[in-house]
N, C-alpha and C positions, 0 to 999 in steps of 0.2 A: 606632902601634896602628891596625889596620884597622877599617873601618866595620862595624857590625853588619848582619846580614841585613835587619832592618827598615829601616835607613837606606838600604841599597843598593836595596831594593824601592821605597822612597819616591822615591829619586833617579831610578830608571828610570821610574816612573810620571810624575814631573814632566817628564822629557825627552819622554815620549810626549805629554803634554798640550801641550807647547811647540810641537809641529809638527803635531798632528792637524788634519785639516780637517773632522772630524765631532765632534759632542758626545759625550764619553765618559760612561760610566756611565748608570744609569737615573735621571738627574736630572730634577727637576720645577721649573717656574718659580714655585712657590708663594711662596718666600721673596722672589724678585725682585718679584713682584706686590705683596706686602705692603709691602716697602720703598718701592716707587714710590708706592703709594697713601698710605702714611703721610707720605712726604716732600711729595707734592703737596698733600694736604689740609691738613697742618700748616702749610706755608709760605703757602698761599693764605689760610688762616684768620688767620694772623699778620698778613699784609698788610691784610686787611679790618679787623681789630681796630685796627691802627695808624691806618688811615684814619678809622675812626669816632672814635678818641680825639682825633685832630687836629681833626676837625670839632667835637667836644664842647667842647674847651678854647678853640677859636677863636683860637689863637695859632700862631706859627711853631714848627715841630717843634724839640725840644731836640736837643742833640748826641747823647745816648744813643738817642733815637728814630730819628735819621737812621742811626746805626750799626746798630741793630736791623733797620731796613728794608733796609739794604745786605746784612746777613747773610742775611735771609730771601730776598731776590732772588738772591743768589749761590747759596745752597743749592737754590733752586728751579730755577735754570738748570742746575746740575750734575745734578739729578734728570732734567730734561727732555732733557739731552744724552745721558746714559748709559743710562738705562732702556730707551728705544726700541730701542737697538742690541741689548741683551740679549734683548728680546722677539722681535726679528727672528731672532736666532740660534736661539732655542728653536723658533720657528715653522717655520724651514727645516731644523732639525736639523743646522746647520752651525756650525762654530766661527767665530770672528772672522777667522782666517786663511782658512778655507774660503769665507767669504762673498764675498771679493774676490779670492782667489787669491794674495795676498801679505800682507806685514805692515803695509800702510798703515793699515788700520782698527785694527789692534792698537796701533800706535804712537799714533794719535789717541786711542784709549780710555785708554791709559796716561797720556798727557799730560793729558787731561781729569780723570782721577782725582786725579793729583798736584796739578794746578793748583787745582781747586775745593776740595780738602782743605786745601791750604796757604792759599789766599785766605780761606776761612772761618775758619781758626784765627787768621790775622793780624787779621781784623776783630774776632773775639772778644777777642783780646789788646788791641786798641785800646779796646774797650768796658770791659775791666777796668781799664786805665790811666785812662780818663776817670772812672770811678766812684771810683777810688782818689784821684785828685787832687781831685775834687769834694767828697769827704767828709773826707779826711785833710789836705788842703792847700787849703782853700776860698779863701784870699786869692790864692794863685798861680793857682788855677783861674779866679777872677773876672777877673783881670788879663790872662791869656794864653790862655784856652781859650774858644772860641766855636764857632759853626756852621761857621766856616772850617776848624776842626780836623777835623771829620767829613768835610767836602768834600775835604780834602787826603788824609785817611787812606785813603779808599776807592780812589781811583786809584793811590795809592802801593802799597797792598796788592796790587792787581791787577797792577801793573807788576812788582813784585818777584817775585810768584808766577810770572808768565809768564816772566820772565828766568831764574829759577832752574829751572823745570820744563822749559825748552826745552833745557837742557844735554845730555840724552841724544841729541838730534838732531845735536849737534856732537861726539859721541864720548865724553862723560863721562856714563856711565850707559847702560843698555840695557833697553828694554821687552821683556816676554816674556808669552806666553799661559799662563794657569793653568787647571787643571781646574775645571769640565768642558769648558772651551773657550769659555765665554761672556764672559770678562773678561780684561783684561790689566793688568799693573802692572809695577813695576820688577823687574829681575833681582836676586834676593836670595841666590842660591847661589854659593859660592866657584867661581872659575874665571877670570873676567874681573875683574881688580883694579879697573879704572875703574868697571865696573858695580856691583860690591859697594861701592866707596867712595862712589859717589853715593847708593845706597840707605841706607847708614849715615849719611851726611850729612843726607839728607832726614829720616830717623827721628829723628836727634839734634835737628835744628832744631824739629820738631814737638813733641818731648818737652820741650825747653827752653821753648817757648812755653806749653805746658800748665802747667808748673811755675810760670812767671812769672804766669800767670793766677791760679793758686791762691794765690800769695803776695799778689797785689793784692787778691783777695777776702778773704783773711785780714786784711789791713791795714784794709779797710773794716769788717769785723765788729768788730775791736778798737776802731776809732774810734767806731763807733756805740754800742758798750757803754760806752765812756768818757763819751760825751755823755749817755747815759741815766743813768749813776751820778751825774754832775755835776748833772744836772737834779733828780734825786731828793734830793740833799743840800741843794739850795737851796729845795726846796718847803716844808720845815718852818719856815723863817724868813721866808717871803714870804707876806703875807696873801692875795694873789690867786693862790695856788698852783694852784687848780683850773683857772683860766683859762690859766695858763702851761702847765700840763700838757697841756691840750687843744691849745694853740698849738704846743707842741713836737712832739706826735705828728702834728699836721696838717702841719707842715713836713717831718717825716722820713718820713711815710707813703710818699711817692713813692720816696724813696731806698731804703727797705726793699723795696718792690716790685721796684725795679730790681735790687737785690742778689739777691733770690730768683730772678728770671728769669735773671740772669747765672750764678748758681750752678747752676741746673738745666741750662742750655745747656752749661756747662763739663763737668758730669758726663756728659752725653750725648755730647759730642764726645770726651771722654777714653775712654769705653767703646767708641765706634765706631772710634777711631783706634788704640787700644791694640794690637789684633792685628797691624796693619800696621807699627806703629812698633817693636815688640819682635821681630818675626819675623827681621829681619836679624841681630840679636845672637844669638838662639837658634840660627839656622842656622849661624852662624860657630862657635859654641862646640860644636856637635854634631859637627863634622867631626873 
């Protein structure tokens, strides 16, 4: 069955965007400015609050706080690496290919997008696993999990993301420029089997990580609910129930805060990554 006129038009437009040296369409940098501002302010504010919290409690940072700091720094670095390139492209009205005359900048941009996206998701996954073990398996957590876990997770996440995302430079995967010419990402259209295979592998890995994060969060919620029900069932038979109630909530307040923060970040990452993770599948099925 042949492609519809709309699909043919979209394919032609995408091929034009891939090679253009000027910004196509009457696009404005408003969205890019808002995303840069939100990312910059949000991550800097998060780092400031984490620093204030550490000074307030006057103790070494917990595993969760170390991972949150790593996530904020990673996301901030991604914002600072990518956004200035987009602004320069808009300012000069030249695409990424047109700025340097070849695909070097486009390749770097695509690598940075995939690297920071995967590294952030891996750190978020480590945070979810840490919370799941801390709440659902406290004995194992106390015996085997410590600050060293966070210090190992961060470099491992960066190393894995870098090793995986560098594959397009050795022939498995292909970066390409997308409309309006101010950003580059993985090739997601059928044609080059290696390129499409890598984009599907990347999308599948990110999707699996997000599902695993949701499963871990669900396990934490179930464990907290069971603890709460168990505590309520004991309150009626214990004379000092009011003090125990306050003690229980005092101990679990930080865990609940961590869960809310982790759930919010998971939703944000899922929403932001969903268009890129499902695009390869839809493009393949539309052909």
